[in-house]
C-alpha positions as CSV (number, residue, x, y, z in Angstrom):
1,X,-68.2,-9.0,8.2
2,X,-69.2,-5.9,7.1
3,X,-66.7,-3.3,6.2
4,X,-65.4,-1.0,8.6
5,X,-65.3,2.4,7.9
6,X,-62.5,4.9,8.7
7,X,-64.4,6.7,11.0
8,X,-65.1,3.4,13.1
9,X,-60.8,2.6,12.9
10,X,-60.1,5.9,14.2
11,X,-62.8,6.3,16.8
12,X,-60.9,2.5,17.8
13,X,-57.8,4.3,17.9
14,X,-58.7,6.8,20.1
15,X,-60.5,4.8,22.3
16,X,-57.5,2.3,22.7
17,X,-55.2,4.8,23.5
18,X,-57.5,6.5,26.1
19,X,-57.6,2.9,28.2
20,X,-53.7,3.2,28.0
21,X,-53.4,6.4,29.1
22,X,-55.6,5.7,32.3
23,X,-54.0,2.6,33.1
24,X,-51.0,4.8,33.7
25,X,-52.7,7.2,35.6
26,X,-53.0,10.0,33.3
27,X,-56.5,11.3,32.9
28,X,-57.5,12.0,29.8
29,X,-60.7,13.4,27.8
30,X,-61.2,12.4,24.2
31,X,-62.2,16.0,22.5
32,X,-65.7,16.1,20.0
33,X,-66.1,17.9,16.6
34,X,-64.4,17.5,13.3
35,X,-63.1,20.9,13.6
36,X,-60.7,20.5,16.8
37,X,-56.7,20.6,16.3
38,X,-56.2,17.7,19.1
39,X,-57.9,14.5,19.6
40,X,-57.1,13.9,23.5
41,X,-56.4,16.5,26.3
42,X,-54.1,14.9,28.7
43,X,-53.4,15.8,32.4
44,X,-50.7,14.1,34.7
45,X,-52.0,14.1,37.9
46,X,-48.1,13.9,39.6
47,X,-46.7,17.0,37.6
48,X,-50.2,19.0,37.5
49,X,-48.9,19.8,33.3
50,X,-51.3,19.3,30.2
51,X,-50.7,17.5,27.1
52,X,-52.2,17.3,23.5
53,X,-52.2,14.3,21.6
54,X,-52.9,13.6,18.1
55,X,-54.1,9.9,17.5
56,X,-53.7,8.9,13.6
57,X,-54.7,4.9,12.8
58,X,-54.5,2.3,10.8
59,X,-56.3,-0.9,10.2
60,X,-54.0,-3.8,8.4
61,X,-54.1,-7.2,7.1
62,X,-50.9,-8.0,9.1
63,X,-49.6,-6.1,12.1
64,X,-45.7,-7.8,11.6
65,X,-45.3,-7.8,8.5
66,X,-42.8,-5.0,7.3
67,X,-43.4,-3.1,4.2
68,X,-40.5,-2.3,2.1
69,X,-39.4,0.4,-0.6
70,X,-36.5,1.2,-2.2
71,X,-36.7,5.0,-2.2
72,X,-37.8,4.8,1.9
73,X,-36.8,2.2,3.4
74,X,-38.5,-1.2,5.5
75,X,-41.2,0.3,7.9
76,X,-43.2,-1.3,10.5
77,X,-46.2,0.8,9.1
78,X,-47.3,3.8,7.8
79,X,-49.9,6.7,8.1
80,X,-51.4,9.2,6.0
81,X,-50.7,12.9,7.1
82,X,-51.2,16.2,5.4
83,X,-48.7,19.4,4.5
84,X,-50.0,21.1,7.6
85,X,-48.3,18.4,9.7
86,X,-44.6,19.9,8.1
87,X,-45.0,23.0,10.2
88,X,-47.1,21.7,13.5
89,X,-44.1,21.6,16.0
90,X,-45.3,22.1,19.7
91,X,-43.4,20.7,22.7
92,X,-46.6,19.7,24.7
93,X,-48.0,17.8,21.7
94,X,-47.5,14.4,20.7
95,X,-48.8,12.1,17.9
96,X,-50.0,8.6,18.6
97,X,-49.6,6.5,15.3
98,X,-51.8,3.1,16.3
99,X,-52.1,0.1,14.4
100,X,-54.5,-2.5,14.9
101,X,-54.4,-6.0,13.3
102,X,-57.1,-6.9,11.1
103,X,-56.8,-10.9,11.5
104,X,-56.3,-10.5,15.6
105,X,-57.3,-7.1,16.7
106,X,-54.3,-6.3,18.3
107,X,-52.9,-2.9,18.6
108,X,-49.5,-1.3,18.2
109,X,-48.9,2.1,19.9
110,X,-45.9,4.3,18.6
111,X,-45.8,7.4,20.5
112,X,-43.8,10.6,19.3
113,X,-43.4,14.0,19.8
114,X,-44.4,16.8,17.4
115,X,-41.1,18.2,16.5
116,X,-39.4,14.2,14.9
117,X,-43.1,13.9,13.2
118,X,-42.9,17.6,11.4
119,X,-39.2,16.9,10.3
120,X,-39.6,13.6,9.2
121,X,-42.9,14.6,7.2
122,X,-40.8,17.9,5.9
123,X,-37.7,15.8,4.7
124,X,-39.9,12.3,3.6
125,X,-41.8,14.8,1.0
126,X,-39.2,16.6,-0.2
127,X,-37.1,13.7,-1.1
128,X,-39.7,12.0,-2.6
129,X,-40.3,14.5,-4.5
130,X,-36.6,14.9,-6.0
131,X,-36.5,11.3,-6.5
132,X,-38.3,11.1,-9.4
133,X,-39.4,14.4,-11.6
134,X,-42.7,12.4,-12.5
135,X,-43.9,12.9,-8.7
136,X,-46.2,15.5,-8.8
137,X,-46.6,17.8,-5.1
138,X,-49.7,17.7,-3.6
139,X,-50.9,17.8,0.2
140,X,-50.7,14.1,1.0
141,X,-47.6,13.0,3.3
142,X,-47.0,10.1,4.9
143,X,-45.5,9.3,8.3
144,X,-43.4,5.7,8.6
145,X,-42.2,4.1,12.1
146,X,-38.5,2.2,10.6
147,X,-36.7,-0.4,12.4
148,X,-33.4,0.1,14.3
149,X,-31.0,-1.7,12.0
150,X,-31.9,-0.4,8.7
151,X,-30.3,2.7,6.6
152,X,-32.4,5.5,5.5
153,X,-31.8,8.2,3.0
154,X,-34.1,10.5,5.5
155,X,-33.4,10.4,9.3
156,X,-36.7,8.2,10.2
157,X,-38.3,8.0,13.8
158,X,-37.9,4.0,14.7
159,X,-40.0,1.1,16.5
160,X,-37.1,0.7,19.1
161,X,-37.7,4.1,20.2
162,X,-41.2,5.1,19.9
163,X,-43.0,1.8,20.5
164,X,-45.0,2.0,23.7
165,X,-43.6,5.4,24.4
166,X,-46.2,5.5,27.2
167,X,-43.6,7.9,29.3
168,X,-43.6,10.7,26.9
169,X,-45.5,13.4,29.6
170,X,-42.6,12.5,32.2
């Protein structure tokens, strides 16, 4: 099989999220273009409220293998973010972090409010910078989803709370 581009992985994640929203009765549309500020616009026909979803997708070898870090603890998965995500807080903005298994093409979805993402991205980067003076500051950040029974140095969103959190809008 040919190498799958990062653009194809991103599109696969966005379409998977659209299908999940449709199955749950939401009206959702993907936005187009590279200058947009959001991936999916969501309307809840029961409440007439509008929401925005930013989709971040990774494509990993094993979707069930946990990552372990001495500094950041155990995580279900992680996604690359940017320093701008430290300050994006909007009650109508949610992030859907999608993990696709390379082996099975199975999907996992973690729906997290923007304020939780901003706090974690900001605090985990600050902790990482303080942990070692050899760390160079740059625009790249990480968002991790942890596990419920772990103690973290930085408050970490956990899979048990955010996985398949499709009722986020209601």
